[in-house]
C-alpha positions, 0 to 999 in steps of 0.5 A: 614170527613174520617169516614163519607166518608168511613163509619167508626165508631168513639169512642169519649167522649161527655159531659163526656161520652164515646160512639161509633158513626156511623157518618152520616153527618157533618153540619154547623149551626149558625157558629158551626159544628155539627155531626149527628151520630147514638150513638151505645152505647145507649140502643135502644128499637128496631132497628126501634127506632134508630135515629141520634143524633146531637153532637157539634163538639167542644164538642167531645174529645178523638176522634179515627176513628176505622177500623170497618165500618157501614151501614147507617140507613134507614131513615137518609136522612130525617134528612138531609133536609135543615133547619137552617143548611148547609149540608157539607158532608153526607154518600152516 
């Protein structure tokens, strides 16, 4: 929650892979918590291809909040549209 509110990067392990994430939103869906975040470790073809991934919070381990900030991606608000999930917190 701190990383989303202060726009801080996070290092975490997910499915055995270490990655750096820019967390944009915390959601509740089907009784589980999910993080919508930009995976900065992924090789994107271009900045226009960058999009938020969804990570089950229970699957993240070895999480550490970094002191490095990020700017939200321009199209992130579209992925916060109501659906089967409840938006709990998002970058402003």
